[in-house]
mmCIF file of the C-alpha atoms, coordinates in Angstrom:
data_MODEL
# 
_entry.id   MODEL 
# 
loop_
_atom_site.group_PDB 
_atom_site.id 
_atom_site.type_symbol 
_atom_site.label_atom_id 
_atom_site.label_alt_id 
_atom_site.label_comp_id 
_atom_site.label_asym_id 
_atom_site.label_entity_id 
_atom_site.label_seq_id 
_atom_site.pdbx_PDB_ins_code 
_atom_site.Cartn_x 
_atom_site.Cartn_y 
_atom_site.Cartn_z 
_atom_site.occupancy 
_atom_site.B_iso_or_equiv 
_atom_site.pdbx_formal_charge 
_atom_site.auth_seq_id 
_atom_site.auth_comp_id 
_atom_site.auth_asym_id 
_atom_site.auth_atom_id 
_atom_site.pdbx_PDB_model_num 
ATOM 1   C CA . UNK A 1 1   ? -52.576 -63.302  124.153 1.00 0.00 ? 1   UNK A CA 1 
ATOM 2   C CA . UNK A 1 2   ? -48.861 -63.083  124.752 1.00 0.00 ? 2   UNK A CA 1 
ATOM 3   C CA . UNK A 1 3   ? -47.325 -64.781  127.770 1.00 0.00 ? 3   UNK A CA 1 
ATOM 4   C CA . UNK A 1 4   ? -44.058 -62.843  127.778 1.00 0.00 ? 4   UNK A CA 1 
ATOM 5   C CA . UNK A 1 5   ? -43.955 -59.900  130.191 1.00 0.00 ? 5   UNK A CA 1 
ATOM 6   C CA . UNK A 1 6   ? -47.442 -60.467  131.566 1.00 0.00 ? 6   UNK A CA 1 
ATOM 7   C CA . UNK A 1 7   ? -46.473 -61.803  134.984 1.00 0.00 ? 7   UNK A CA 1 
ATOM 8   C CA . UNK A 1 8   ? -46.540 -65.522  134.278 1.00 0.00 ? 8   UNK A CA 1 
ATOM 9   C CA . UNK A 1 9   ? -42.792 -65.793  134.954 1.00 0.00 ? 9   UNK A CA 1 
ATOM 10  C CA . UNK A 1 10  ? -42.940 -64.481  138.528 1.00 0.00 ? 10  UNK A CA 1 
ATOM 11  C CA . UNK A 1 11  ? -43.512 -67.888  140.116 1.00 0.00 ? 11  UNK A CA 1 
ATOM 12  C CA . UNK A 1 12  ? -42.552 -71.467  139.340 1.00 0.00 ? 12  UNK A CA 1 
ATOM 13  C CA . UNK A 1 13  ? -46.052 -72.523  140.402 1.00 0.00 ? 13  UNK A CA 1 
ATOM 14  C CA . UNK A 1 14  ? -47.845 -70.461  137.711 1.00 0.00 ? 14  UNK A CA 1 
ATOM 15  C CA . UNK A 1 15  ? -48.670 -71.750  134.233 1.00 0.00 ? 15  UNK A CA 1 
ATOM 16  C CA . UNK A 1 16  ? -48.928 -69.394  131.277 1.00 0.00 ? 16  UNK A CA 1 
ATOM 17  C CA . UNK A 1 17  ? -52.092 -69.597  129.126 1.00 0.00 ? 17  UNK A CA 1 
ATOM 18  C CA . UNK A 1 18  ? -50.203 -71.782  126.637 1.00 0.00 ? 18  UNK A CA 1 
ATOM 19  C CA . UNK A 1 19  ? -49.126 -74.260  129.353 1.00 0.00 ? 19  UNK A CA 1 
ATOM 20  C CA . UNK A 1 20  ? -45.544 -73.127  129.923 1.00 0.00 ? 20  UNK A CA 1 
ATOM 21  C CA . UNK A 1 21  ? -43.650 -72.652  133.201 1.00 0.00 ? 21  UNK A CA 1 
ATOM 22  C CA . UNK A 1 22  ? -41.237 -69.854  132.395 1.00 0.00 ? 22  UNK A CA 1 
ATOM 23  C CA . UNK A 1 23  ? -39.004 -70.199  135.449 1.00 0.00 ? 23  UNK A CA 1 
ATOM 24  C CA . UNK A 1 24  ? -38.200 -73.786  134.476 1.00 0.00 ? 24  UNK A CA 1 
ATOM 25  C CA . UNK A 1 25  ? -37.341 -72.571  130.980 1.00 0.00 ? 25  UNK A CA 1 
ATOM 26  C CA . UNK A 1 26  ? -35.116 -69.857  132.459 1.00 0.00 ? 26  UNK A CA 1 
ATOM 27  C CA . UNK A 1 27  ? -33.349 -72.506  134.548 1.00 0.00 ? 27  UNK A CA 1 
ATOM 28  C CA . UNK A 1 28  ? -32.718 -74.528  131.385 1.00 0.00 ? 28  UNK A CA 1 
ATOM 29  C CA . UNK A 1 29  ? -31.277 -71.388  129.781 1.00 0.00 ? 29  UNK A CA 1 
ATOM 30  C CA . UNK A 1 30  ? -28.746 -71.152  132.641 1.00 0.00 ? 30  UNK A CA 1 
ATOM 31  C CA . UNK A 1 31  ? -27.651 -74.675  131.705 1.00 0.00 ? 31  UNK A CA 1 
ATOM 32  C CA . UNK A 1 32  ? -27.330 -73.726  128.030 1.00 0.00 ? 32  UNK A CA 1 
ATOM 33  C CA . UNK A 1 33  ? -25.087 -70.764  128.920 1.00 0.00 ? 33  UNK A CA 1 
ATOM 34  C CA . UNK A 1 34  ? -22.708 -72.967  130.913 1.00 0.00 ? 34  UNK A CA 1 
ATOM 35  C CA . UNK A 1 35  ? -19.884 -75.245  129.778 1.00 0.00 ? 35  UNK A CA 1 
ATOM 36  C CA . UNK A 1 36  ? -20.589 -78.621  128.186 1.00 0.00 ? 36  UNK A CA 1 
ATOM 37  C CA . UNK A 1 37  ? -20.950 -81.780  130.288 1.00 0.00 ? 37  UNK A CA 1 
ATOM 38  C CA . UNK A 1 38  ? -20.695 -85.261  128.776 1.00 0.00 ? 38  UNK A CA 1 
ATOM 39  C CA . UNK A 1 39  ? -21.540 -88.657  130.199 1.00 0.00 ? 39  UNK A CA 1 
ATOM 40  C CA . UNK A 1 40  ? -20.776 -91.858  128.289 1.00 0.00 ? 40  UNK A CA 1 
ATOM 41  C CA . UNK A 1 41  ? -22.091 -95.239  129.376 1.00 0.00 ? 41  UNK A CA 1 
ATOM 42  C CA . UNK A 1 42  ? -19.910 -97.865  127.734 1.00 0.00 ? 42  UNK A CA 1 
ATOM 43  C CA . UNK A 1 43  ? -19.551 -101.650 127.755 1.00 0.00 ? 43  UNK A CA 1 
ATOM 44  C CA . UNK A 1 44  ? -17.321 -101.821 130.806 1.00 0.00 ? 44  UNK A CA 1 
ATOM 45  C CA . UNK A 1 45  ? -17.977 -98.588  132.673 1.00 0.00 ? 45  UNK A CA 1 
ATOM 46  C CA . UNK A 1 46  ? -18.853 -94.886  132.652 1.00 0.00 ? 46  UNK A CA 1 
ATOM 47  C CA . UNK A 1 47  ? -16.890 -91.764  131.668 1.00 0.00 ? 47  UNK A CA 1 
ATOM 48  C CA . UNK A 1 48  ? -17.803 -88.217  132.772 1.00 0.00 ? 48  UNK A CA 1 
ATOM 49  C CA . UNK A 1 49  ? -16.246 -85.078  131.248 1.00 0.00 ? 49  UNK A CA 1 
ATOM 50  C CA . UNK A 1 50  ? -16.882 -81.363  131.843 1.00 0.00 ? 50  UNK A CA 1 
ATOM 51  C CA . UNK A 1 51  ? -15.811 -78.186  130.051 1.00 0.00 ? 51  UNK A CA 1 
ATOM 52  C CA . UNK A 1 52  ? -15.227 -75.986  133.114 1.00 0.00 ? 52  UNK A CA 1 
ATOM 53  C CA . UNK A 1 53  ? -15.021 -72.385  131.902 1.00 0.00 ? 53  UNK A CA 1 
ATOM 54  C CA . UNK A 1 54  ? -12.410 -70.293  133.719 1.00 0.00 ? 54  UNK A CA 1 
ATOM 55  C CA . UNK A 1 55  ? -14.154 -66.986  134.475 1.00 0.00 ? 55  UNK A CA 1 
ATOM 56  C CA . UNK A 1 56  ? -11.190 -65.391  136.241 1.00 0.00 ? 56  UNK A CA 1 
ATOM 57  C CA . UNK A 1 57  ? -7.419  -65.824  136.034 1.00 0.00 ? 57  UNK A CA 1 
ATOM 58  C CA . UNK A 1 58  ? -7.371  -65.511  139.839 1.00 0.00 ? 58  UNK A CA 1 
ATOM 59  C CA . UNK A 1 59  ? -9.023  -68.915  140.230 1.00 0.00 ? 59  UNK A CA 1 
ATOM 60  C CA . UNK A 1 60  ? -6.738  -71.711  141.414 1.00 0.00 ? 60  UNK A CA 1 
ATOM 61  C CA . UNK A 1 61  ? -6.535  -74.511  138.802 1.00 0.00 ? 61  UNK A CA 1 
ATOM 62  C CA . UNK A 1 62  ? -8.649  -77.463  139.919 1.00 0.00 ? 62  UNK A CA 1 
ATOM 63  C CA . UNK A 1 63  ? -10.913 -75.365  142.170 1.00 0.00 ? 63  UNK A CA 1 
ATOM 64  C CA . UNK A 1 64  ? -14.718 -75.263  141.881 1.00 0.00 ? 64  UNK A CA 1 
ATOM 65  C CA . UNK A 1 65  ? -14.984 -78.797  140.573 1.00 0.00 ? 65  UNK A CA 1 
ATOM 66  C CA . UNK A 1 66  ? -18.050 -79.736  138.547 1.00 0.00 ? 66  UNK A CA 1 
ATOM 67  C CA . UNK A 1 67  ? -17.509 -83.500  138.869 1.00 0.00 ? 67  UNK A CA 1 
ATOM 68  C CA . UNK A 1 68  ? -18.244 -84.889  142.329 1.00 0.00 ? 68  UNK A CA 1 
ATOM 69  C CA . UNK A 1 69  ? -18.113 -88.347  143.901 1.00 0.00 ? 69  UNK A CA 1 
ATOM 70  C CA . UNK A 1 70  ? -21.509 -89.286  145.341 1.00 0.00 ? 70  UNK A CA 1 
ATOM 71  C CA . UNK A 1 71  ? -20.648 -92.818  146.490 1.00 0.00 ? 71  UNK A CA 1 
ATOM 72  C CA . UNK A 1 72  ? -17.768 -95.197  145.818 1.00 0.00 ? 72  UNK A CA 1 
ATOM 73  C CA . UNK A 1 73  ? -19.498 -96.428  142.671 1.00 0.00 ? 73  UNK A CA 1 
ATOM 74  C CA . UNK A 1 74  ? -21.339 -93.251  141.588 1.00 0.00 ? 74  UNK A CA 1 
ATOM 75  C CA . UNK A 1 75  ? -20.180 -89.917  140.171 1.00 0.00 ? 75  UNK A CA 1 
ATOM 76  C CA . UNK A 1 76  ? -22.056 -86.712  139.324 1.00 0.00 ? 76  UNK A CA 1 
ATOM 77  C CA . UNK A 1 77  ? -21.271 -84.052  136.711 1.00 0.00 ? 77  UNK A CA 1 
ATOM 78  C CA . UNK A 1 78  ? -23.181 -80.773  136.420 1.00 0.00 ? 78  UNK A CA 1 
ATOM 79  C CA . UNK A 1 79  ? -23.683 -77.884  134.004 1.00 0.00 ? 79  UNK A CA 1 
ATOM 80  C CA . UNK A 1 80  ? -25.294 -74.580  134.910 1.00 0.00 ? 80  UNK A CA 1 
ATOM 81  C CA . UNK A 1 81  ? -25.034 -72.706  138.201 1.00 0.00 ? 81  UNK A CA 1 
ATOM 82  C CA . UNK A 1 82  ? -22.063 -74.079  140.131 1.00 0.00 ? 82  UNK A CA 1 
ATOM 83  C CA . UNK A 1 83  ? -23.597 -73.628  143.590 1.00 0.00 ? 83  UNK A CA 1 
ATOM 84  C CA . UNK A 1 84  ? -26.801 -75.429  142.540 1.00 0.00 ? 84  UNK A CA 1 
ATOM 85  C CA . UNK A 1 85  ? -24.783 -78.362  141.205 1.00 0.00 ? 85  UNK A CA 1 
ATOM 86  C CA . UNK A 1 86  ? -22.802 -78.540  144.450 1.00 0.00 ? 86  UNK A CA 1 
ATOM 87  C CA . UNK A 1 87  ? -26.034 -78.555  146.468 1.00 0.00 ? 87  UNK A CA 1 
ATOM 88  C CA . UNK A 1 88  ? -27.479 -81.421  144.415 1.00 0.00 ? 88  UNK A CA 1 
ATOM 89  C CA . UNK A 1 89  ? -24.221 -83.361  144.826 1.00 0.00 ? 89  UNK A CA 1 
ATOM 90  C CA . UNK A 1 90  ? -24.504 -82.986  148.614 1.00 0.00 ? 90  UNK A CA 1 
ATOM 91  C CA . UNK A 1 91  ? -28.146 -84.082  148.481 1.00 0.00 ? 91  UNK A CA 1 
ATOM 92  C CA . UNK A 1 92  ? -27.186 -87.108  146.366 1.00 0.00 ? 92  UNK A CA 1 
ATOM 93  C CA . UNK A 1 93  ? -24.517 -88.066  148.929 1.00 0.00 ? 93  UNK A CA 1 
ATOM 94  C CA . UNK A 1 94  ? -27.126 -87.915  151.701 1.00 0.00 ? 94  UNK A CA 1 
ATOM 95  C CA . UNK A 1 95  ? -29.518 -90.107  149.696 1.00 0.00 ? 95  UNK A CA 1 
ATOM 96  C CA . UNK A 1 96  ? -26.768 -92.648  148.926 1.00 0.00 ? 96  UNK A CA 1 
ATOM 97  C CA . UNK A 1 97  ? -25.686 -92.755  152.578 1.00 0.00 ? 97  UNK A CA 1 
ATOM 98  C CA . UNK A 1 98  ? -29.302 -93.227  153.748 1.00 0.00 ? 98  UNK A CA 1 
ATOM 99  C CA . UNK A 1 99  ? -29.742 -96.159  151.360 1.00 0.00 ? 99  UNK A CA 1 
ATOM 100 C CA . UNK A 1 100 ? -26.583 -97.823  152.712 1.00 0.00 ? 100 UNK A CA 1 
ATOM 101 C CA . UNK A 1 101 ? -27.745 -97.305  156.302 1.00 0.00 ? 101 UNK A CA 1 
ATOM 102 C CA . UNK A 1 102 ? -31.212 -98.754  155.637 1.00 0.00 ? 102 UNK A CA 1 
ATOM 103 C CA . UNK A 1 103 ? -30.361 -101.684 153.343 1.00 0.00 ? 103 UNK A CA 1 
ATOM 104 C CA . UNK A 1 104 ? -26.694 -102.400 154.216 1.00 0.00 ? 104 UNK A CA 1 
ATOM 105 C CA . UNK A 1 105 ? -25.637 -102.371 150.554 1.00 0.00 ? 105 UNK A CA 1 
ATOM 106 C CA . UNK A 1 106 ? -24.702 -99.834  147.860 1.00 0.00 ? 106 UNK A CA 1 
ATOM 107 C CA . UNK A 1 107 ? -27.737 -98.164  146.340 1.00 0.00 ? 107 UNK A CA 1 
ATOM 108 C CA . UNK A 1 108 ? -28.768 -98.821  142.708 1.00 0.00 ? 108 UNK A CA 1 
ATOM 109 C CA . UNK A 1 109 ? -28.243 -95.836  140.429 1.00 0.00 ? 109 UNK A CA 1 
ATOM 110 C CA . UNK A 1 110 ? -31.876 -95.784  139.252 1.00 0.00 ? 110 UNK A CA 1 
ATOM 111 C CA . UNK A 1 111 ? -33.140 -95.409  142.832 1.00 0.00 ? 111 UNK A CA 1 
ATOM 112 C CA . UNK A 1 112 ? -30.759 -92.493  143.436 1.00 0.00 ? 112 UNK A CA 1 
ATOM 113 C CA . UNK A 1 113 ? -31.736 -90.802  140.148 1.00 0.00 ? 113 UNK A CA 1 
ATOM 114 C CA . UNK A 1 114 ? -35.407 -91.228  141.094 1.00 0.00 ? 114 UNK A CA 1 
ATOM 115 C CA . UNK A 1 115 ? -34.863 -89.597  144.517 1.00 0.00 ? 115 UNK A CA 1 
ATOM 116 C CA . UNK A 1 116 ? -32.866 -86.673  143.109 1.00 0.00 ? 116 UNK A CA 1 
ATOM 117 C CA . UNK A 1 117 ? -35.366 -86.216  140.279 1.00 0.00 ? 117 UNK A CA 1 
ATOM 118 C CA . UNK A 1 118 ? -38.205 -85.960  142.803 1.00 0.00 ? 118 UNK A CA 1 
ATOM 119 C CA . UNK A 1 119 ? -36.167 -83.493  144.882 1.00 0.00 ? 119 UNK A CA 1 
ATOM 120 C CA . UNK A 1 120 ? -35.475 -81.274  141.860 1.00 0.00 ? 120 UNK A CA 1 
ATOM 121 C CA . UNK A 1 121 ? -39.100 -81.472  140.718 1.00 0.00 ? 121 UNK A CA 1 
ATOM 122 C CA . UNK A 1 122 ? -40.321 -80.330  144.163 1.00 0.00 ? 122 UNK A CA 1 
ATOM 123 C CA . UNK A 1 123 ? -38.578 -76.998  143.530 1.00 0.00 ? 123 UNK A CA 1 
ATOM 124 C CA . UNK A 1 124 ? -40.897 -76.380  140.577 1.00 0.00 ? 124 UNK A CA 1 
ATOM 125 C CA . UNK A 1 125 ? -44.079 -76.676  142.671 1.00 0.00 ? 125 UNK A CA 1 
ATOM 126 C CA . UNK A 1 126 ? -43.958 -73.758  145.102 1.00 0.00 ? 126 UNK A CA 1 
ATOM 127 C CA . UNK A 1 127 ? -43.809 -69.991  144.671 1.00 0.00 ? 127 UNK A CA 1 
ATOM 128 C CA . UNK A 1 128 ? -41.443 -69.666  147.662 1.00 0.00 ? 128 UNK A CA 1 
ATOM 129 C CA . UNK A 1 129 ? -38.555 -71.448  145.875 1.00 0.00 ? 129 UNK A CA 1 
ATOM 130 C CA . UNK A 1 130 ? -36.951 -71.353  142.439 1.00 0.00 ? 130 UNK A CA 1 
ATOM 131 C CA . UNK A 1 131 ? -36.013 -74.247  140.134 1.00 0.00 ? 131 UNK A CA 1 
ATOM 132 C CA . UNK A 1 132 ? -32.415 -75.457  140.176 1.00 0.00 ? 132 UNK A CA 1 
ATOM 133 C CA . UNK A 1 133 ? -30.399 -73.767  137.441 1.00 0.00 ? 133 UNK A CA 1 
ATOM 134 C CA . UNK A 1 134 ? -28.368 -76.839  136.614 1.00 0.00 ? 134 UNK A CA 1 
ATOM 135 C CA . UNK A 1 135 ? -28.565 -80.137  134.776 1.00 0.00 ? 135 UNK A CA 1 
ATOM 136 C CA . UNK A 1 136 ? -26.801 -83.129  136.312 1.00 0.00 ? 136 UNK A CA 1 
ATOM 137 C CA . UNK A 1 137 ? -25.447 -86.408  134.972 1.00 0.00 ? 137 UNK A CA 1 
ATOM 138 C CA . UNK A 1 138 ? -25.363 -89.363  137.376 1.00 0.00 ? 138 UNK A CA 1 
ATOM 139 C CA . UNK A 1 139 ? -23.121 -92.223  136.286 1.00 0.00 ? 139 UNK A CA 1 
ATOM 140 C CA . UNK A 1 140 ? -22.106 -95.399  138.049 1.00 0.00 ? 140 UNK A CA 1 
ATOM 141 C CA . UNK A 1 141 ? -21.922 -99.180  138.196 1.00 0.00 ? 141 UNK A CA 1 
ATOM 142 C CA . UNK A 1 142 ? -24.305 -101.290 140.281 1.00 0.00 ? 142 UNK A CA 1 
ATOM 143 C CA . UNK A 1 143 ? -25.606 -104.859 140.210 1.00 0.00 ? 143 UNK A CA 1 
ATOM 144 C CA . UNK A 1 144 ? -27.300 -104.090 136.871 1.00 0.00 ? 144 UNK A CA 1 
ATOM 145 C CA . UNK A 1 145 ? -24.042 -102.938 135.270 1.00 0.00 ? 145 UNK A CA 1 
ATOM 146 C CA . UNK A 1 146 ? -22.919 -99.464  134.142 1.00 0.00 ? 146 UNK A CA 1 
ATOM 147 C CA . UNK A 1 147 ? -25.576 -96.815  133.539 1.00 0.00 ? 147 UNK A CA 1 
ATOM 148 C CA . UNK A 1 148 ? -26.066 -93.051  133.246 1.00 0.00 ? 148 UNK A CA 1 
ATOM 149 C CA . UNK A 1 149 ? -29.032 -90.849  134.098 1.00 0.00 ? 149 UNK A CA 1 
ATOM 150 C CA . UNK A 1 150 ? -29.565 -87.189  133.196 1.00 0.00 ? 150 UNK A CA 1 
ATOM 151 C CA . UNK A 1 151 ? -31.633 -85.001  135.547 1.00 0.00 ? 151 UNK A CA 1 
ATOM 152 C CA . UNK A 1 152 ? -33.031 -81.794  134.058 1.00 0.00 ? 152 UNK A CA 1 
ATOM 153 C CA . UNK A 1 153 ? -34.173 -78.634  135.918 1.00 0.00 ? 153 UNK A CA 1 
ATOM 154 C CA . UNK A 1 154 ? -37.772 -79.834  135.539 1.00 0.00 ? 154 UNK A CA 1 
ATOM 155 C CA . UNK A 1 155 ? -36.975 -82.972  137.554 1.00 0.00 ? 155 UNK A CA 1 
ATOM 156 C CA . UNK A 1 156 ? -37.274 -85.302  134.553 1.00 0.00 ? 156 UNK A CA 1 
ATOM 157 C CA . UNK A 1 157 ? -34.606 -88.026  134.473 1.00 0.00 ? 157 UNK A CA 1 
ATOM 158 C CA . UNK A 1 158 ? -33.785 -90.453  131.686 1.00 0.00 ? 158 UNK A CA 1 
ATOM 159 C CA . UNK A 1 159 ? -31.267 -93.148  130.743 1.00 0.00 ? 159 UNK A CA 1 
ATOM 160 C CA . UNK A 1 160 ? -28.380 -92.859  128.257 1.00 0.00 ? 160 UNK A CA 1 
ATOM 161 C CA . UNK A 1 161 ? -26.620 -95.771  126.503 1.00 0.00 ? 161 UNK A CA 1 
ATOM 162 C CA . UNK A 1 162 ? -23.495 -96.338  124.364 1.00 0.00 ? 162 UNK A CA 1 
ATOM 163 C CA . UNK A 1 163 ? -21.255 -99.196  123.195 1.00 0.00 ? 163 UNK A CA 1 
ATOM 164 C CA . UNK A 1 164 ? -17.571 -98.293  123.699 1.00 0.00 ? 164 UNK A CA 1 
ATOM 165 C CA . UNK A 1 165 ? -14.891 -99.303  126.183 1.00 0.00 ? 165 UNK A CA 1 
ATOM 166 C CA . UNK A 1 166 ? -13.988 -96.885  128.984 1.00 0.00 ? 166 UNK A CA 1 
ATOM 167 C CA . UNK A 1 167 ? -10.584 -96.131  127.429 1.00 0.00 ? 167 UNK A CA 1 
ATOM 168 C CA . UNK A 1 168 ? -12.203 -95.367  124.073 1.00 0.00 ? 168 UNK A CA 1 
ATOM 169 C CA . UNK A 1 169 ? -14.862 -93.267  125.789 1.00 0.00 ? 169 UNK A CA 1 
ATOM 170 C CA . UNK A 1 170 ? -12.258 -91.159  127.631 1.00 0.00 ? 170 UNK A CA 1 
ATOM 171 C CA . UNK A 1 171 ? -10.688 -90.039  124.363 1.00 0.00 ? 171 UNK A CA 1 
ATOM 172 C CA . UNK A 1 172 ? -14.052 -89.603  122.652 1.00 0.00 ? 172 UNK A CA 1 
ATOM 173 C CA . UNK A 1 173 ? -15.338 -87.393  125.484 1.00 0.00 ? 173 UNK A CA 1 
ATOM 174 C CA . UNK A 1 174 ? -12.132 -85.311  125.461 1.00 0.00 ? 174 UNK A CA 1 
ATOM 175 C CA . UNK A 1 175 ? -12.411 -84.930  121.686 1.00 0.00 ? 175 UNK A CA 1 
ATOM 176 C CA . UNK A 1 176 ? -16.016 -83.727  121.928 1.00 0.00 ? 176 UNK A CA 1 
ATOM 177 C CA . UNK A 1 177 ? -15.244 -81.193  124.671 1.00 0.00 ? 177 UNK A CA 1 
ATOM 178 C CA . UNK A 1 178 ? -12.379 -79.687  122.665 1.00 0.00 ? 178 UNK A CA 1 
ATOM 179 C CA . UNK A 1 179 ? -14.532 -79.749  119.531 1.00 0.00 ? 179 UNK A CA 1 
ATOM 180 C CA . UNK A 1 180 ? -17.469 -77.818  121.014 1.00 0.00 ? 180 UNK A CA 1 
ATOM 181 C CA . UNK A 1 181 ? -15.273 -75.200  122.706 1.00 0.00 ? 181 UNK A CA 1 
ATOM 182 C CA . UNK A 1 182 ? -14.949 -72.022  120.635 1.00 0.00 ? 182 UNK A CA 1 
ATOM 183 C CA . UNK A 1 183 ? -11.594 -70.369  121.432 1.00 0.00 ? 183 UNK A CA 1 
ATOM 184 C CA . UNK A 1 184 ? -12.622 -67.184  119.618 1.00 0.00 ? 184 UNK A CA 1 
ATOM 185 C CA . UNK A 1 185 ? -15.828 -66.609  121.600 1.00 0.00 ? 185 UNK A CA 1 
ATOM 186 C CA . UNK A 1 186 ? -15.383 -68.356  124.945 1.00 0.00 ? 186 UNK A CA 1 
ATOM 187 C CA . UNK A 1 187 ? -12.969 -68.115  127.862 1.00 0.00 ? 187 UNK A CA 1 
ATOM 188 C CA . UNK A 1 188 ? -10.246 -70.554  128.777 1.00 0.00 ? 188 UNK A CA 1 
ATOM 189 C CA . UNK A 1 189 ? -11.430 -73.840  130.242 1.00 0.00 ? 189 UNK A CA 1 
ATOM 190 C CA . UNK A 1 190 ? -10.227 -76.779  132.264 1.00 0.00 ? 190 UNK A CA 1 
ATOM 191 C CA . UNK A 1 191 ? -11.102 -80.300  131.172 1.00 0.00 ? 191 UNK A CA 1 
ATOM 192 C CA . UNK A 1 192 ? -12.385 -82.349  134.111 1.00 0.00 ? 192 UNK A CA 1 
ATOM 193 C CA . UNK A 1 193 ? -12.783 -86.091  133.580 1.00 0.00 ? 193 UNK A CA 1 
ATOM 194 C CA . UNK A 1 194 ? -13.618 -89.090  135.742 1.00 0.00 ? 194 UNK A CA 1 
ATOM 195 C CA . UNK A 1 195 ? -14.394 -92.746  135.094 1.00 0.00 ? 195 UNK A CA 1 
ATOM 196 C CA . UNK A 1 196 ? -15.888 -95.838  136.690 1.00 0.00 ? 196 UNK A CA 1 
ATOM 197 C CA . UNK A 1 197 ? -15.296 -99.364  135.417 1.00 0.00 ? 197 UNK A CA 1 
ATOM 198 C CA . UNK A 1 198 ? -12.944 -102.315 135.241 1.00 0.00 ? 198 UNK A CA 1 
ATOM 199 C CA . UNK A 1 199 ? -9.983  -99.912  134.959 1.00 0.00 ? 199 UNK A CA 1 
ATOM 200 C CA . UNK A 1 200 ? -10.817 -98.495  138.418 1.00 0.00 ? 200 UNK A CA 1 
ATOM 201 C CA . UNK A 1 201 ? -12.172 -101.652 140.117 1.00 0.00 ? 201 UNK A CA 1 
ATOM 202 C CA . UNK A 1 202 ? -15.685 -100.184 140.060 1.00 0.00 ? 202 UNK A CA 1 
ATOM 203 C CA . UNK A 1 203 ? -14.742 -96.982  141.910 1.00 0.00 ? 203 UNK A CA 1 
ATOM 204 C CA . UNK A 1 204 ? -15.440 -93.417  140.757 1.00 0.00 ? 204 UNK A CA 1 
ATOM 205 C CA . UNK A 1 205 ? -12.062 -91.657  140.386 1.00 0.00 ? 205 UNK A CA 1 
ATOM 206 C CA . UNK A 1 206 ? -10.588 -88.834  138.251 1.00 0.00 ? 206 UNK A CA 1 
ATOM 207 C CA . UNK A 1 207 ? -8.932  -89.817  134.973 1.00 0.00 ? 207 UNK A CA 1 
ATOM 208 C CA . UNK A 1 208 ? -5.146  -89.411  135.456 1.00 0.00 ? 208 UNK A CA 1 
ATOM 209 C CA . UNK A 1 209 ? -3.883  -86.365  133.553 1.00 0.00 ? 209 UNK A CA 1 
ATOM 210 C CA . UNK A 1 210 ? -0.772  -88.272  132.503 1.00 0.00 ? 210 UNK A CA 1 
ATOM 211 C CA . UNK A 1 211 ? -3.027  -90.858  130.842 1.00 0.00 ? 211 UNK A CA 1 
ATOM 212 C CA . UNK A 1 212 ? -4.773  -88.154  128.809 1.00 0.00 ? 212 UNK A CA 1 
ATOM 213 C CA . UNK A 1 213 ? -1.557  -86.343  127.854 1.00 0.00 ? 213 UNK A CA 1 
ATOM 214 C CA . UNK A 1 214 ? 0.037   -89.556  126.645 1.00 0.00 ? 214 UNK A CA 1 
ATOM 215 C CA . UNK A 1 215 ? -2.783  -90.253  124.180 1.00 0.00 ? 215 UNK A CA 1 
ATOM 216 C CA . UNK A 1 216 ? -4.061  -86.774  123.216 1.00 0.00 ? 216 UNK A CA 1 
ATOM 217 C CA . UNK A 1 217 ? -1.117  -84.465  123.788 1.00 0.00 ? 217 UNK A CA 1 
ATOM 218 C CA . UNK A 1 218 ? -3.478  -81.950  125.468 1.00 0.00 ? 218 UNK A CA 1 
ATOM 219 C CA . UNK A 1 219 ? -2.967  -80.547  128.937 1.00 0.00 ? 219 UNK A CA 1 
ATOM 220 C CA . UNK A 1 220 ? -6.632  -80.428  129.987 1.00 0.00 ? 220 UNK A CA 1 
ATOM 221 C CA . UNK A 1 221 ? -6.547  -76.612  130.019 1.00 0.00 ? 221 UNK A CA 1 
ATOM 222 C CA . UNK A 1 222 ? -6.931  -74.179  127.132 1.00 0.00 ? 222 UNK A CA 1 
# 
């Protein structure tokens, strides 16, 4: 019995006979069709980088950012549907602000990832809503040190690790983004990057473009 085209993809709350939820798979496909996002957790911080495809020459450079600041010590990068990523960034800011109000201290990254993961997973339970068509990377530094969590459209979140310095990670992330971009098949893109670590006094800020140009010779736009 085939599951494709038999009505099992009309609702996120319906399983196919072989145990699949097609709308969640479609949401993951929206992520695959988007630009690449990279998060590197290193010895002294976190680096986020995004390949932001430029779909129209009328767009102002730097607009429609895919890297957002959630709290002073936490950043968020997203791939997939831009509006969905922006909505999750706003939700993450609300969760971080609520934690500060209740406990009078910055929230741990794991607690925020857990809350956002539960929020995303709730949108896979009801037929009246659709799953989020984006995958997000939460990176930051808390009392446990630097860490990164990835949140998928299904609501699953997991931890990523690496052993570089933030400066090394900046150039490695830029190298990977330029490596995976296919100039022959894809549109122009802007390279967005941010970092958190000793270089920034534990604050989430964009990587200075002059810093990247000095070491890579690239302008951050192709």
